[in-house]
C-alpha positions as CSV (number, residue, x, y, z in Angstrom):
1,M,-5.9,66.3,-47.7
2,T,-5.7,69.9,-49.0
3,T,-5.3,73.0,-46.8
4,R,-7.0,76.4,-46.9
5,E,-4.8,79.4,-46.9
6,T,-5.8,82.3,-44.6
7,T,-4.1,85.5,-43.9
8,D,-2.5,84.3,-40.6
9,G,-1.1,81.1,-42.1
10,T,-3.6,78.8,-40.4
11,G,-4.5,76.0,-42.9
12,A,-1.7,76.9,-45.3
13,V,0.9,75.7,-42.7
14,V,0.9,72.0,-41.7
15,G,2.5,71.0,-38.4
16,L,5.4,68.5,-38.9
17,L,6.4,66.7,-35.7
18,L,9.7,64.7,-35.8
19,A,9.2,61.8,-33.3
20,A,11.3,59.0,-34.7
21,G,14.2,59.1,-32.2
22,G,15.2,55.9,-30.4
23,G,16.5,57.5,-27.2
24,R,20.0,56.0,-27.4
25,R,21.1,57.9,-24.3
26,L,17.9,57.0,-22.5
27,G,18.6,53.3,-22.7
28,G,16.9,52.8,-26.0
29,R,13.5,54.1,-24.9
30,P,11.8,55.9,-27.9
31,K,11.2,59.5,-27.1
32,A,7.7,59.4,-28.5
33,L,6.7,57.0,-25.8
34,L,8.2,58.7,-22.8
35,P,5.5,59.3,-20.2
36,H,4.4,62.9,-19.7
37,R,1.3,63.9,-17.7
38,G,0.2,60.3,-17.8
39,R,0.4,59.8,-21.6
40,P,3.0,59.3,-24.3
41,L,5.1,62.4,-25.0
42,V,4.1,62.4,-28.7
43,E,0.5,63.1,-27.7
44,H,1.6,66.2,-25.8
45,A,3.7,67.4,-28.8
46,V,0.8,67.0,-31.2
47,R,-1.6,68.9,-28.9
48,V,0.9,71.7,-28.7
49,L,1.0,72.1,-32.5
50,R,-2.8,72.0,-32.8
51,E,-3.4,74.5,-29.9
52,G,-0.8,76.7,-31.5
53,G,-2.8,76.9,-34.7
54,C,-1.8,73.9,-36.9
55,A,-5.1,72.2,-37.9
56,T,-3.2,69.4,-39.7
57,V,-0.3,67.5,-38.2
58,H,2.1,65.0,-39.8
59,V,4.0,62.8,-37.3
60,V,7.2,61.1,-38.4
61,L,7.7,57.8,-36.5
62,G,10.7,55.6,-36.5
63,A,11.9,53.6,-33.4
64,R,9.3,51.1,-32.4
65,A,6.8,52.8,-34.7
66,A,4.2,50.0,-34.4
67,E,4.3,50.3,-30.6
68,V,3.9,54.1,-30.8
69,R,0.9,53.6,-33.2
70,S,-0.8,51.2,-30.7
71,R,-0.1,53.0,-27.5
72,A,-0.5,56.6,-28.5
73,S,-3.8,58.2,-29.4
74,L,-3.2,60.3,-32.5
75,P,-6.5,60.8,-34.2
76,G,-6.5,62.9,-37.3
77,C,-2.8,62.9,-37.6
78,V,-1.0,61.8,-40.8
79,L,1.5,59.1,-39.5
80,V,4.7,58.8,-41.6
81,D,7.1,55.9,-41.1
82,N,10.8,56.6,-41.5
83,P,12.6,53.3,-42.0
84,D,15.9,55.2,-42.0
85,W,15.4,56.8,-38.6
86,E,18.6,55.5,-37.2
87,Q,20.5,57.7,-39.7
88,G,19.4,60.8,-37.7
89,M,17.0,63.6,-37.7
90,G,17.8,64.6,-41.2
91,S,16.2,61.5,-42.6
92,S,13.1,62.1,-40.6
93,L,12.9,65.7,-41.8
94,R,13.2,64.4,-45.4
95,A,10.5,61.9,-44.8
96,G,8.2,64.5,-43.3
97,L,8.7,67.0,-46.1
98,D,8.1,64.3,-48.7
99,S,4.8,63.4,-47.0
100,L,3.6,66.9,-47.6
101,A,3.9,66.6,-51.4
102,G,0.5,67.0,-53.0
103,T,-1.3,68.1,-49.9
104,G,-1.7,71.7,-50.9
105,A,0.4,72.8,-47.9
106,R,2.4,76.0,-48.5
107,A,4.6,75.7,-45.5
108,A,5.6,73.3,-42.7
109,L,6.0,74.2,-39.1
110,V,8.5,71.7,-37.7
111,S,8.8,70.8,-34.1
112,L,10.6,68.1,-32.1
113,V,8.9,65.6,-29.8
114,D,11.5,65.9,-27.1
115,Q,11.0,69.6,-26.3
116,P,8.0,69.7,-23.9
117,G,9.0,73.1,-22.6
118,I,7.9,74.6,-25.9
119,G,4.2,75.2,-25.8
120,P,1.4,76.5,-28.0
121,E,2.4,80.1,-27.4
122,A,5.7,79.6,-29.2
123,V,4.0,77.7,-32.1
124,S,1.5,80.5,-32.5
125,R,4.2,83.2,-32.6
126,V,6.2,81.4,-35.3
127,L,3.1,80.7,-37.3
128,T,2.3,84.4,-37.5
129,A,5.6,84.9,-39.4
130,Y,4.2,83.0,-42.3
131,R,3.7,85.1,-45.4
132,D,4.0,82.8,-48.4
133,E,5.9,79.8,-49.8
134,E,9.2,81.8,-49.6
135,T,8.9,82.3,-45.8
136,L,11.7,81.0,-43.5
137,A,11.1,81.6,-39.8
138,S,12.4,80.3,-36.6
139,A,11.7,80.6,-32.9
140,A,14.6,82.3,-31.1
141,Y,15.7,82.2,-27.4
142,D,17.6,85.3,-26.4
143,G,18.4,85.8,-30.0
144,V,19.6,82.2,-30.6
145,R,17.8,80.2,-33.3
146,G,15.8,77.2,-32.0
147,H,12.5,75.3,-32.6
148,P,9.9,75.4,-33.9
149,V,10.9,76.4,-37.4
150,L,8.8,77.3,-40.4
151,F,9.7,76.3,-43.9
152,G,7.9,77.7,-46.9
153,A,7.3,75.1,-49.6
154,A,9.7,76.9,-51.9
155,H,12.6,75.7,-49.6
156,W,11.6,72.1,-49.1
157,A,13.7,70.7,-51.9
158,G,16.8,72.6,-50.8
159,I,16.3,71.6,-47.2
160,A,15.8,67.9,-48.1
161,A,19.0,68.0,-50.2
162,T,21.1,69.2,-47.3
163,A,19.4,67.4,-44.4
164,T,21.9,64.7,-43.3
165,G,22.7,63.0,-40.0
166,D,21.4,64.9,-36.9
167,R,21.9,68.3,-38.4
168,G,18.4,68.6,-39.9
169,A,18.0,71.9,-41.6
170,R,20.8,73.6,-39.8
171,A,23.1,74.0,-42.9
172,Y,20.3,75.4,-45.0
173,L,19.2,77.9,-42.4
174,T,22.8,79.0,-41.9
175,E,23.2,79.5,-45.6
176,H,20.0,81.5,-45.7
177,R,20.5,83.4,-42.5
178,P,19.8,86.9,-43.9
179,V,16.2,85.9,-44.8
180,V,15.3,83.8,-41.8
181,A,12.8,85.7,-39.6
182,L,13.7,85.2,-35.9
183,V,10.7,85.2,-33.6
184,E,11.7,85.7,-30.0
185,C,10.0,83.1,-27.7
186,G,12.3,83.1,-24.7
187,D,9.5,84.7,-22.6
188,V,7.0,81.9,-23.3
189,A,9.0,78.7,-23.8
190,R,12.0,76.8,-22.6
191,P,13.9,75.0,-25.4
192,F,15.5,72.1,-23.4
193,D,15.8,68.6,-24.9
194,I,15.0,65.3,-23.3
195,D,18.3,63.5,-24.2
196,T,19.6,61.9,-21.0
197,E,18.4,60.3,-17.8
198,A,18.9,63.6,-16.0
199,D,16.6,65.4,-18.5
200,L,13.7,63.1,-17.5
201,S,13.2,65.4,-14.5
202,H,11.6,67.9,-16.9
203,L,8.7,65.4,-17.6
204,E,5.6,65.3,-15.4
């Protein structure tokens, strides 16, 4: 599927949702399948990306991927299996970026499935930071870098080369800090993670 570039980045930027985690601290419950508003959390995360302006969404699956495919309604999404998901978020980021090769996408807006406090408003703000394939942008919360993040295609190879373990693109973004556009989103989103049993209270 090719994308259409527009001045605000819509079409040129593909949403990339990392949803492969096995929920080790949640008793082995895959985060994609955690119930939120009556449906699997992965559906909510995809909807946030679409409502924020990403017409195309790639979803990286890992833990119990077949069950996620059968239980979650993800029409129109490109589903990407990461057989190495247990190696950490870095492997899912690499798989996701690899899935964008040849699509015509000029940037990827990356979000995490376990951050339901981040809604379409934050996605839309970060999306507006897109300029071209050299763009690096990130949501910020009180000035601290967080998600979602936007990676221009010129950076994909470098990010993939340094994405190991659960660090994702952290090392690459730190190295390129001077050119990362920070987009303040603290007034419209809450960047908490669903990592532990106590965190489940954030789900509805």
